[in-house]
Structure formats: C-alpha cells, structure tokens
C-alpha positions in Angstrom: 0.1 2.1 20.4 -3.0 3.4 18.8 -6.3 2.0 20.0 -8.8 0.9 17.4 -12.5 0.9 17.5 -14.2 -2.4 16.6 -15.1 -1.0 13.2 -11.5 0.1 12.6 -10.2 -3.3 13.6 -12.6 -5.0 11.1 -11.6 -2.6 8.4 -7.9 -3.3 9.0 -8.4 -7.1 9.0 -10.2 -6.7 5.6 -7.5 -4.5 4.1 -5.0 -5.7 1.6 -1.6 -3.9 2.1 0.0 -3.2 -1.3 3.4 -4.6 -2.0 6.3 -2.2 -2.7 7.8 -4.0 -5.6 9.4 -3.7 -9.1 11.2 -6.0 -11.4 14.8 -6.7 -10.9 15.2 -5.4 -7.3 18.5 -6.0 -5.4 16.6 -7.3 -2.4 12.9 -8.1 -1.9 12.2 -8.1 1.9 9.4 -10.3 2.9 7.6 -9.9 6.2 5.4 -12.6 7.8 2.1 -10.8 7.4 0.7 -7.3 7.9 0.0 -6.4 11.5 -3.1 -4.4 12.3 -1.1 -1.1 12.4 0.3 -1.8 9.0 -3.1 -2.7 7.7 -4.6 0.4 9.2 -2.0 2.7 7.7 -1.1 0.8 4.5 2.6 1.1 5.5 4.8 -1.9 6.0 6.3 -2.4 9.5 4.3 0.5 10.8 4.0 -0.6 14.4 6.2 1.8 16.5 8.1 -1.0 18.3 9.1 -2.7 15.1 12.8 -2.4 14.4 12.7 -2.9 10.6 13.2 0.7 9.5 16.0 1.5 12.0 17.8 -1.7 11.3 17.5 -1.2 7.5 19.2 2.2 8.0 21.7 1.1 10.5 22.8 -1.8 8.2 23.5 0.6 5.4 20.7 -0.2 3.1 19.3 3.3 3.3 21.2 6.6 3.7 18.8 7.9 6.3 16.1 6.5 8.6 12.9 6.2 6.6 9.5 6.4 8.1 7.0 3.7 7.2 5.1 6.3 5.2 8.2 6.7 3.0 8.2 3.1 2.0 8.0 3.9 -1.8 11.5 5.4 -1.5 12.9 1.9 -1.1 12.4 1.3 -4.8 15.0 4.0 -5.6 17.5 1.9 -3.6 16.6 -1.3 -5.4 14.7 -2.6 -2.4 11.1 -3.7 -2.0 8.7 -5.3 0.5 6.1 -8.0 0.4 4.7 -10.6 2.9 4.4 -14.3 3.1 0.7 -14.1 4.0 -1.4 -11.1 2.9 -4.0 -11.4 5.6 -3.6 -8.9 8.4 -3.7 -10.1 12.0 -2.9 -8.9 15.4 -0.3 -11.6 15.8 1.5 -14.0 13.5 0.5 -17.0 15.6 -3.1 -16.4 14.3 -2.0 -17.7 10.9 -2.6 -21.4 10.0 -0.1 -23.8 8.6 -2.0 -23.9 5.3 -1.9 -20.0 5.1 1.9 -20.2 5.4 2.2 -23.0 2.8 -0.1 -21.2 0.3 1.8 -17.9 1.1 5.1 -19.7 0.2 3.6 -20.9 -3.1 2.4 -17.4 -4.0 5.6 -15.8 -2.8 7.6 -18.2 -5.1 5.5 -17.2 -8.0 5.9 -13.5 -7.3 9.7 -13.9 -7.0 9.8 -15.8 -10.3 7.9 -13.0 -12.0 9.8 -10.1 -10.4 13.3 -11.7 -10.4 15.0 -9.9 -7.5 18.6 -10.8 -6.8 17.8 -11.7 -3.2 14.6 -12.6 -1.4 15.1 -11.8 2.3 12.5 -13.4 4.6 12.3 -11.7 8.0 11.6 -14.4 10.4 13.1 -17.9 10.4 9.8 -19.5 11.7 7.8 -18.0 8.9 10.4 -19.2 6.3 10.4 -22.7 7.7 6.6 -22.8 7.6 6.2 -21.3 4.2 8.9 -23.4 2.5 8.7 -26.6 4.6 12.3 -26.3 5.6 12.6 -27.2 9.3 16.4 -26.9 9.3 16.6 -23.3 8.1 18.7 -20.9 10.1 19.3 -17.2 9.8 21.6 -16.4 6.9 21.9 -17.4 3.3 19.9 -20.5 2.2 20.8 -23.3 -0.3 17.4 -22.8 -1.8 16.9 -20.6 -4.8 13.8 -19.5 -6.6 14.8 -19.3 -10.2 17.9 -17.2 -10.2 16.9 -15.5 -6.9 19.0 -16.3 -3.9 17.3 -16.6 -0.5 18.4 -15.1 2.9 16.6 -15.5 6.2 16.8 -12.5 8.5 15.8 -12.2 12.1 12.3 -11.0 12.7 12.5 -7.2 13.5 9.5 -7.3 15.8 10.1 -5.7 19.2 8.9 -9.1 20.6 12.0 -10.8 19.3 14.3 -10.4 22.3 16.9 -12.9 21.0 18.2 -10.2 18.6 19.2 -6.7 19.5 19.0 -3.9 16.9 22.8 -4.0 16.7 23.0 -7.8 16.0 20.1 -7.5 13.5 21.9 -4.7 11.7 25.0 -6.9 11.5 23.0 -9.7 9.8 21.1 -7.2 7.5 24.6 -5.8 6.7 25.9 -9.2 5.7 23.0 -9.4 3.2 23.7 -5.9 2.0 27.3 -6.8 1.2 26.2 -10.0 -0.6 23.6 -8.1 -2.6 26.2 -5.6 -3.8 25.4 -2.4 -2.0 
C-alpha cells in the first residue's frame, strides 16, 4: 500500500469523495465510509486489497473488471456508489455511533431523492448501525426506503475473512438477478 506523508494524510482526511450516482439506478451500492486510499485518489474502493471491483465483475454486474479510476462507467450499467458516512478514515471502527445514525438519515434522504430500485449496503455491521436494525443479516431486507428495496451485502474489504471472493460473488449475483440484470 502507498505510504502517505502527514500532509497527504491530513488532506485525505479532509477530502469529500464524490458519489457516483444518477436518478433511477438499478442498484446503488453503499460503502461504509471512504478509506484513506479512496480519499487520496477520489476513487471508491481504491485500496488494492479491497475485493469490490473483482466481485462486481465476477458476479456479472460488469462485463469486464473495472479499475477504481473507471468508476464513472458504472452509471452506464445502471449502477452507482455512495457511502453511509462521508468522512474518510483509516478504519471503519474510527466512526462513532452518531456518525452511523446520521449517515443512515442522510442516506435515506439520498435514496428517496434518487429512487434506485435497490440500495445495496456493503457491510452488515454498518447497515445495523446506520438503520438501528440489530437483527439484519446478509441478503434482502424487509425494510424499504420509499419504493427502493434494500439488500445487505458482505463487506468486500480484504480484512473480511468470513467471505471469499467466490462466496461474495454468489451473494452479489443473487442481488444482480433480483435487480433484473
């Protein structure tokens, strides 16, 4: 992984990573919050060990493996990316419970405005914290936001050893089928 100078770290922590969104998407993927590599590059899921892009391709959402720098191409597939919490951090455990709750409120408002068919939150712990749903599991949720259905996906971080790229791709594929590929 790239090493950052103290100045680069501070700049990354202060940066807002733009969403990749449009109205009426098939699926709006929602990360937990930008990591420092994402903040430094401005590209979602930019850390080399993150499995989001390979799993997205392997599950059939994209016809080829996209690089984080090609994130705008997602819009042509009816896909987008946002985050529960906008503040970049080195680790998700640096976020407070209030940041998750406020992020959930802001995310719900964004979903109501953009009206994707599905909101896919990558990370069950983040979903539980943002929407105060302690019983949520990976998969489709009973909750809707307006007409938008909600699906919780496994966190694609390389630190999530409970899920392999193959089992994650199977779960992403279930969502792809539900979203009408």
